[in-house]
Residue frames as a rotation matrix with the C-alpha (Angstrom) as fourth column:
UNK 1
0.957 -0.288 0.023 60.55
-0.112 -0.297 0.948 82.62
-0.266 -0.910 -0.316 53.13
UNK 2
0.491 -0.840 -0.232 64.25
-0.667 -0.191 -0.720 83.30
0.560 0.508 -0.654 52.68
UNK 3
0.690 -0.330 -0.644 66.74
0.430 0.903 -0.002 80.61
0.582 -0.276 0.765 53.56
UNK 4
0.855 -0.441 0.275 68.90
-0.498 -0.547 0.673 81.34
-0.146 -0.712 -0.687 56.61
UNK 5
0.568 -0.759 -0.318 72.59
0.166 0.484 -0.859 80.73
0.806 0.436 0.401 56.06
UNK 6
0.861 -0.397 -0.316 74.95
0.359 0.035 0.933 80.02
-0.360 -0.917 0.172 58.92
UNK 7
0.814 -0.552 -0.181 77.89
-0.568 -0.688 -0.452 82.38
0.125 0.471 -0.873 58.21
UNK 8
0.066 -0.843 0.533 80.41
-0.758 0.305 0.576 80.01
-0.649 -0.442 -0.620 59.77
UNK 9
0.059 -0.017 0.998 79.44
0.300 0.954 -0.001 77.12
-0.952 0.299 0.061 57.49
UNK 10
0.927 0.323 0.189 79.33
0.284 -0.276 -0.918 79.39
-0.245 0.905 -0.348 54.41
UNK 11
0.675 -0.701 -0.230 82.93
-0.710 -0.702 0.060 80.59
-0.203 0.123 -0.971 54.75
UNK 12
0.801 -0.598 -0.038 85.98
0.533 0.740 -0.410 79.01
0.273 0.308 0.911 53.18
UNK 13
0.803 -0.584 -0.118 89.28
-0.340 -0.611 0.715 79.88
-0.490 -0.534 -0.690 54.84
UNK 14
-0.129 -0.984 0.125 92.43
-0.270 0.156 0.950 79.87
-0.954 0.089 -0.286 52.71
UNK 15
-0.159 -0.045 -0.986 93.27
-0.969 -0.184 0.165 79.36
-0.189 0.982 -0.014 49.10
UNK 16
-0.958 -0.243 -0.152 93.40
-0.270 0.944 0.191 75.57
0.096 0.224 -0.970 49.37
UNK 17
-0.557 0.817 0.150 89.83
0.380 0.411 -0.829 75.31
-0.739 -0.405 -0.539 50.69
UNK 18
0.160 0.568 -0.808 88.65
-0.556 -0.624 -0.549 77.64
-0.815 0.537 0.216 47.92
UNK 19
-0.498 -0.433 -0.751 90.47
-0.866 0.299 0.402 75.53
0.050 0.850 -0.524 45.32
UNK 20
-0.974 0.148 0.174 88.96
0.107 0.968 -0.227 72.33
-0.202 -0.202 -0.958 46.74
UNK 21
-0.198 0.967 -0.161 85.45
0.099 -0.144 -0.985 73.80
-0.975 -0.211 -0.067 46.70
UNK 22
0.337 0.307 -0.890 85.83
-0.738 -0.501 -0.452 74.86
-0.585 0.809 0.057 43.06
UNK 23
0.792 -0.080 0.605 87.58
0.283 0.927 -0.247 71.67
-0.541 0.367 0.757 41.95
UNK 24
0.831 -0.555 0.036 90.74
-0.284 -0.480 -0.830 73.54
0.478 0.680 -0.556 40.98
UNK 25
0.193 -0.854 -0.483 94.39
0.826 0.407 -0.389 73.02
0.529 -0.324 0.784 41.71
UNK 26
0.358 -0.155 -0.921 95.98
0.729 -0.570 0.379 75.33
-0.584 -0.807 -0.091 44.27
UNK 27
-0.688 -0.717 -0.114 97.93
0.458 -0.550 0.698 77.08
-0.563 0.428 0.707 41.50
UNK 28
-0.508 0.592 0.625 94.80
0.657 -0.202 0.726 77.65
0.556 0.780 -0.287 39.40
UNK 29
0.541 0.741 -0.397 92.98
0.815 -0.346 0.466 79.16
0.208 -0.576 -0.791 42.37
UNK 30
0.018 -0.631 -0.776 95.98
0.629 -0.596 0.499 81.37
-0.778 -0.497 0.386 43.23
UNK 31
-0.844 -0.328 0.424 96.09
0.531 -0.395 0.750 82.62
-0.079 0.858 0.508 39.63
UNK 32
-0.116 0.898 0.425 92.37
0.697 -0.232 0.679 83.46
0.708 0.375 -0.599 39.56
UNK 33
0.587 0.259 -0.767 92.62
0.781 -0.432 0.452 85.23
-0.214 -0.864 -0.456 42.93
UNK 34
-0.361 -0.833 -0.420 95.66
0.585 -0.553 0.594 87.21
-0.727 -0.032 0.686 41.81
UNK 35
-0.855 0.065 0.514 93.84
0.460 -0.362 0.811 88.26
0.239 0.930 0.280 38.61
UNK 36
-0.813 0.579 -0.054 90.76
-0.421 -0.650 -0.632 89.34
-0.401 -0.492 0.773 40.60
UNK 37
-0.631 0.539 -0.558 88.55
-0.460 0.319 0.829 86.74
0.624 0.780 0.046 38.91
UNK 38
-0.273 0.533 -0.801 87.04
0.651 0.716 0.254 85.33
0.709 -0.452 -0.541 42.12
UNK 39
0.333 0.469 0.818 84.91
-0.301 -0.770 0.563 87.12
0.894 -0.434 -0.115 44.73
UNK 40
0.105 -0.406 -0.908 87.18
0.808 0.567 -0.160 86.75
0.580 -0.717 0.388 47.75
UNK 41
0.882 0.087 0.463 87.90
-0.186 -0.838 0.513 88.78
0.433 -0.539 -0.723 50.84
UNK 42
-0.091 -0.959 -0.267 91.07
0.317 0.226 -0.921 89.33
0.944 -0.169 0.284 52.81
UNK 43
0.980 0.192 -0.055 91.63
0.104 -0.260 0.960 89.46
0.170 -0.946 -0.275 56.53
UNK 44
0.452 -0.883 -0.127 95.02
-0.186 -0.233 0.955 91.05
-0.872 -0.408 -0.270 56.80
UNK 45
0.033 -0.539 -0.842 97.76
-0.934 -0.317 0.166 90.64
-0.356 0.780 -0.514 54.23
UNK 46
-0.821 -0.523 -0.231 97.75
-0.570 0.773 0.278 86.83
0.033 0.359 -0.933 54.06
UNK 47
-0.707 0.581 0.405 94.37
0.200 0.713 -0.672 85.42
-0.679 -0.394 -0.620 55.12
UNK 48
-0.809 0.456 -0.371 91.96
-0.521 -0.263 0.812 84.84
0.273 0.850 0.450 52.23
UNK 49
-0.614 0.703 0.358 88.30
0.114 0.528 -0.841 83.99
-0.781 -0.476 -0.405 52.78
UNK 50
-0.851 0.437 -0.291 85.38
-0.412 -0.214 0.885 83.37
0.324 0.874 0.363 50.45
UNK 51
-0.217 0.883 0.416 81.68
-0.698 0.158 -0.699 82.70
-0.683 -0.442 0.582 50.73
UNK 52
-0.748 0.015 0.663 80.56
0.318 0.885 0.339 79.40
-0.582 0.465 -0.667 49.20
UNK 53
0.259 0.961 0.097 77.29
0.653 -0.100 -0.751 81.04
-0.712 0.257 -0.653 48.20
UNK 54
0.552 -0.099 -0.828 79.02
-0.412 -0.896 -0.168 83.97
-0.725 0.434 -0.535 46.45
UNK 55
-0.601 -0.798 -0.044 81.49
-0.489 0.323 0.810 81.68
-0.633 0.508 -0.585 44.68
UNK 56
-0.514 0.481 0.710 78.65
0.616 0.783 -0.085 79.48
-0.597 0.393 -0.699 43.42
UNK 57
0.586 0.757 -0.290 76.68
0.375 -0.571 -0.730 82.52
-0.718 0.319 -0.618 42.24
UNK 58
0.118 -0.660 -0.742 79.80
-0.646 -0.619 0.447 83.87
-0.754 0.427 -0.499 40.49
UNK 59
-0.828 -0.421 0.369 80.29
-0.068 0.730 0.680 80.56
-0.556 0.538 -0.633 38.65
UNK 60
-0.085 0.892 0.445 76.59
0.772 0.341 -0.536 80.42
-0.630 0.298 -0.717 37.71
UNK 61
0.619 0.295 -0.728 76.76
-0.079 -0.899 -0.431 83.97
-0.782 0.324 -0.533 36.34
UNK 62
-0.332 -0.835 -0.439 79.88
-0.658 -0.128 0.742 83.16
-0.676 0.535 -0.507 34.30
UNK 63
-0.780 0.060 0.623 78.25
0.327 0.887 0.325 80.05
-0.533 0.457 -0.712 32.84
UNK 64
0.237 0.969 0.074 75.08
0.687 -0.113 -0.717 81.96
-0.687 0.221 -0.693 31.94
UNK 65
0.295 -0.177 -0.939 77.01
-0.351 -0.934 0.065 84.69
-0.889 0.310 -0.338 30.11
């Protein structure tokens, strides 16, 4: 049976929360976002969101490569 994920608890809002989740500094996270290296979404011109599940899968894929 597939695991149900609560969308509200899966989302990270803002660059700082993404950096904290990944164990990066704010500047490192901003750099990776600017370079398109992280799977993030945008709500408007300034609001950045990311899925914890997608970020973790992205990291796992990078480590496996």
